[in-house]
N, C-alpha and C positions, 0 to 999 in steps of 0.2 A: 478390267482384267479379272478373270475368275480366280478363285482360290487355288485350283490345281495349277494354273499358269504361274501364279506367284510361287508356289512350292517348287515348280520345275526351274524357274529362274534362280531361286535361292540355291537349289542343289547344284545347278550349273556353275554359279559363282563360287561356291565352296569347293567344287571339284577343280576349278581353275587355280585355286590357292595351292593345290597339290600337284600341279602340272610339272613335268620335268624341266621345262624351259623357264628360266627365271624371268624372262620378259613377259611371258604369259601370266606368271604369278603376280608380277608387278601390276599388270593391267587389271587383273582380277581384284587385287587389293584396292586399286584406285576406284574401280567400279563399285565395290562394296562400300567404300567410304563416301562415294558420291551419292549413294542412295541408301542411307542408313536404315537398318532393319534389325529388330531385336534378335531375329533368328540367326544373324551373322555372328553375334558376339562370341558365342562359345567356340565356333570354328576359328575365328580370328585369334583368340587367346591360345587355343591349341596349336595353331600354326606358328605363333611367336616362339614357342618352346623349341621348335625343330628347324625353322627356316635358316638355311645356311648363308643366304645372300644378304649383305648389309642393307642394300637399297630396298630390297623387298621388306625386310624387317622394319625399316623406317616407315615404309608405306603402310604396313600392318598397324603400326602404332598410330599413324595419322588416322587410319580408318577407325580405330577404336576411339580416338578422341572425338570423332564425329557422332558417336552414340552417347546417350545420356549416362552420366557418371553413375547413376543409380543402377544401371545395367552392367557397366563394365568394372567398376571398382571391386565389388565382391569377388568376382572371378579372378581378377588380377591379384588381389590379396591372397586368395587361395593358392596361387602359383608361387608365392613367396615361401611356401613350405615344400616345394618340389625338390626332389633329389637332383634334378637336372639343373646345372648351373645356368644354362642359357634361359631356361624358363624363369628363374629368379631374376636374372639380370634384365631381361626384356620387360618383365612385369614391373620392375622398379623404374626402368626408363619410361615406360608408358604412364605409370602413376605420376611421375614428375611432370610429364606433359599435360596430364589431366588437371593436376593441381588441386585435387579435392583433399582438404585437410582431415577429412574423416578417415583417411587411410593412415594417418600418422601413427596410431598405436601399433600398426603392423611393421613399422620400421624399427626393428629390434636391434639391440646391441650385437646379437649374433650376425645379422646381416651387415651391419656397419663394420664388423671385424671378420667378415666371411673370408675363408681361406682362398677362394677364387677371386683373383684380382678384378675381373670385370664385374662380378657381383658387388664387391666392395665399392668400386668406383661408382657404380649405378646407385648404390645405397646412399653414398655421400651426396650425390647430386639430388636425389629424391628428398633426402632428409632436410637439406637447406631450403628446399621449396616448401615442404609441408610442415616444418617445425612450428608449433604454436607460439604465440607471444609469451614470453616468460620462461621458455624452456631452451633457449638458445645457448645459455651458459653451460647447461648440463650436456647438451649435444656437443658443444665444443670440447668438453672434457673427454667424451668418448672418442671423438675424432682425433684428438691429440694423442691418443694411445696408439694411433697408426702412423705417427710421424716417423720418418726414416724408412718406411716400408717401400720395397720395390725400386724400380728405376726412375729415371727422370720424369717420364710421362705420368706414372702413377703418383709420384710425389707432387707434380704440378697439379694433378686433379685434386689431391687432398688440400693443397695450399689454396686453390680456388674455392673449395668448399668452406674452409675456415675463414677466408677473406670475405666470403659472402655473408658470414655471420657478423661481420663488423666488430665493433668494440666488445661484443660478448665473447669473442674468441681470445681476447688479450690475456685474461687470467690463466687460461690453460697453456697458452703459448709461452708466457713468462715462466711458468713452472717447468715446462719442457726444456727451456734453455739451460737448465741446470741438471738435465738428465745425465746418467752415467754414460750412455751410448753416444759417441760423437756424431753418428749419423742423425740421431734424434735431435741433438743440440743444434746441428747445422741446419736441419730442415726447419726447426722452430724459429731460429734466428732469421732465416731467409723469408719465412712466411710473415713474420712480424714486420720485417722491413717492407715487404710488398704491401701489407695492409696499410702501412703508413705512407708508402710512396709507390702507388700502382704503376708508375712509369719506369720503375727501376729495371724491370725485366727479370724473369725467373732465373735464367742462366747466370746473369750478373749477380743476383742476390744470393744464389746458392754457392757460387764460387767465393764470393766475399765472406759468406758465413763460414765456409770451410777454413778460410784463412784465419778468421777470428777464433774458431775452435782450436786450430793448430797452435795459435799463440797462447791459448789457455785463458781467454777472457771472453765474456759475453758483452762487453761494452767497449 
């Protein structure tokens, strides 16, 4: 294949990512991931920031994971400074799938505490994948500052992140069980229960924790 033909095929694939039909965009992302090319990376990252369809975004992430981390990680880290919440969230999600711990310094406290719930949840998931050995306790302390935040789904996401840190999360959780805010105390108690007994179930654990808080005891 001649270079002009390659350039034409690249341009066609990138145009497909912007097609008005999500099924066309999905096929374009699949095609790009099936034939990795450095020239696709910038377009994939840019599309992640604006793609409205969940399934297409998932395929865009998959396509990026098919390229070398040395090509994708720098651009994704750059997206973490974007003012667009979706750009930050999708970049974090993709970094968690790539799993390159060289991206860890970019997972800042600001992202872990982001005002946008989807960004924060993506940051939590990325952080527990990328955290280096020896920094899990400090990460757990930051994550515990978000206990009690949002509804059940968001709280479950945070609990899962803390549980993924294992024993390193216990000091922060124990401290949070004495917090002034009853929502924080209940969430901390439920998360600690789940860490020790994964089969308990989040709904049962949180309801039990609320009863414990209402009774005025953490034990």
